[in-house]
C-alpha positions in Angstrom: -35.2 -65.6 -43.1 -32.3 -67.8 -44.1 -34.4 -70.3 -46.2 -33.7 -71.7 -49.6 -35.9 -70.7 -52.6 -36.8 -74.4 -52.9 -38.2 -74.4 -49.4 -40.2 -71.3 -50.0 -41.6 -72.8 -53.2 -42.6 -76.0 -51.3 -44.5 -73.8 -48.8 -46.2 -71.9 -51.5 -47.2 -75.0 -53.4 -48.4 -76.9 -50.3 -45.7 -79.6 -50.6 -44.5 -78.7 -47.1 -45.4 -76.4 -44.2 -42.9 -74.3 -42.3 -41.8 -75.4 -38.9 -43.4 -73.4 -36.0 -40.4 -71.1 -35.5 -40.3 -70.3 -39.2 -44.0 -69.8 -39.3 -43.8 -67.4 -36.3 -41.0 -65.4 -38.0 -42.8 -65.2 -41.3 -46.0 -64.1 -39.6 -44.1 -61.4 -37.8 -42.4 -60.2 -41.0 -45.8 -60.0 -42.8 -47.6 -58.7 -39.8 -50.3 -61.4 -39.9 -51.2 -64.2 -37.6 -49.7 -67.7 -38.0 -53.2 -69.0 -38.3 -54.0 -66.7 -41.2 -50.8 -68.0 -43.0 -51.8 -71.6 -42.6 -55.6 -71.4 -43.2 -56.4 -68.0 -44.6 -59.1 -67.7 -41.9 -59.8 -64.3 -40.3 -59.4 -60.8 -41.5 -57.5 -60.3 -44.7 -54.4 -58.4 -43.8 -53.9 -57.2 -47.3 -57.2 -55.3 -47.6 -56.7 -52.0 -49.4 -55.7 -49.3 -47.0 -58.1 -46.4 -46.4 -57.3 -42.9 -47.8 -56.3 -41.8 -44.3 -54.0 -44.8 -43.9 -52.4 -44.0 -47.3 -51.8 -40.4 -46.3 -50.1 -41.7 -43.1 -48.0 -44.2 -45.0 -46.9 -41.5 -47.5 -46.0 -39.1 -44.7 -44.0 -41.8 -43.0 -42.2 -42.7 -46.2 -41.6 -39.0 -47.0 -40.1 -38.4 -43.5 -37.7 -41.4 -43.6 -34.8 -39.8 -45.6 -34.6 -36.9 -43.1 -34.8 -39.3 -40.2 -32.0 -41.4 -41.7 -29.8 -38.3 -42.0 -30.5 -37.3 -38.5 -29.7 -40.8 -37.2 -26.5 -40.8 -39.2 -25.4 -37.5 -37.7 -26.2 -38.7 -34.2 -24.3 -41.9 -34.8 -21.3 -39.9 -36.1 -21.3 -37.7 -33.0 -21.5 -40.6 -30.7 -18.7 -42.4 -32.4 -16.5 -39.2 -32.1 -17.4 -39.0 -28.4 -16.6 -42.6 -27.9 -13.2 -42.3 -29.7 -12.5 -39.2 -27.6 -13.2 -41.0 -24.3 -11.2 -44.0 -25.4 -8.2 -41.9 -26.3 -8.4 -40.3 -22.8 -8.4 -43.8 -21.2 -5.2 -44.8 -23.0 
């Protein structure tokens, strides 16, 4: 987020509160509401996941390496095509 460790520590120890744009960004990163960050009111976003959610998370994590390789291959192919088109333009 581009903040200093001292700033984060001030937020955590209630010596300061983040500006609204930082609060929005942090809430988005943590997938919680800005209100929950400030007050703790509402549903606890860190409740333990259900067994079904855990299976879904594991499946997603397990599939990521294959997805990364597929994306890397596609990127390489697109780069070659782009280079080929650019060389035809010159």
